[in-house]
C-alpha positions in Angstrom: -34.1 -17.2 17.9 -31.1 -17.2 20.1 -28.9 -18.1 17.2 -30.1 -15.1 15.2 -29.5 -12.7 18.2 -26.0 -14.2 18.7 -25.2 -13.7 15.0 -26.4 -10.1 15.0 -24.4 -9.4 18.1 -21.3 -11.0 16.5 -21.7 -8.8 13.4 -22.1 -5.7 15.5 -19.0 -6.4 17.5 -17.0 -7.1 14.3 -18.2 -3.8 12.8 -17.3 -1.9 16.0 -13.7 -3.1 15.8 -13.3 -2.6 12.1 -10.2 -0.6 10.9 -11.2 3.0 10.3 -7.9 4.5 9.3 -6.2 3.5 6.1 -2.7 2.0 6.1 0.2 4.5 5.7 3.9 4.4 5.0 5.9 7.3 6.2 2.7 9.2 6.7 1.5 8.6 3.1 -1.8 6.7 2.8 -1.6 3.6 0.7 -4.4 4.5 -1.6 -5.3 6.8 -4.5 -3.6 6.8 -7.9 0.0 6.2 -8.6 0.7 9.7 -9.8 -0.1 11.4 -6.5 1.5 8.5 -4.5 4.7 8.9 -6.5 4.8 12.6 -6.0 4.4 12.2 -2.3 7.2 9.6 -2.2 9.5 11.9 -4.2 8.8 14.7 -1.7 10.0 12.4 1.0 13.3 11.9 -0.9 12.6 8.6 -2.7 14.1 8.3 -6.2 12.3 6.4 -9.0 14.4 3.5 -10.3 12.4 1.3 -12.6 8.9 0.4 -13.8 8.0 -3.3 -14.3 4.9 -5.0 -15.5 3.9 -8.5 -16.4 2.4 -9.1 -19.9 -1.3 -9.8 -19.8 -1.5 -9.0 -16.1 -3.2 -6.0 -14.5 -0.3 -5.5 -12.0 2.4 -2.9 -12.5 5.3 -2.4 -10.1 7.4 0.7 -9.6 10.7 0.6 -7.7 12.1 3.5 -5.6 15.3 3.8 -3.5 16.1 5.8 -0.4 16.6 5.4 3.3 13.7 4.0 5.3 14.0 3.6 9.1 17.6 4.6 8.9 18.6 1.9 6.3 19.1 1.9 2.6 16.1 0.2 1.0 14.0 -0.4 -2.1 10.4 0.4 -2.1 8.1 -1.6 -4.5 4.8 0.0 -5.2 2.1 -2.1 -6.9 -0.9 -0.6 -8.7 -3.6 -1.7 -11.1 -2.8 -1.1 -14.8 -6.3 0.0 -15.6 -7.4 2.1 -12.6 -3.9 3.3 -11.6 -4.9 2.7 -7.9 -2.1 1.8 -5.5 -2.9 -1.3 -3.5 0.5 -2.7 -2.1 3.8 -1.3 -0.9 6.8 -3.6 0.0 10.0 -2.5 1.6 13.2 -4.5 1.0 16.2 -3.5 3.1 19.7 -3.7 1.6 22.1 -5.3 4.1 25.7 -4.2 3.7 
């Protein structure tokens, strides 16, 4: 019985500290479809550079360029080919 109570208390404490706000980059939530995400990036000044996909895979990548945190960078946005939902953003800085 003590083990069950301990397990329930553990699950309650994990749920209490769960993340409630979604991840953001430059104030843009990393969720939703690629069309709306792309328009929000372009409003921030990012320029679309290329679109890459791997044959047979569900992943598609879009590359954007602009300044982020005061440095030139490339932003790689990954989304699902079928649902068009954004699930990953990577920032690569260009060192000059």
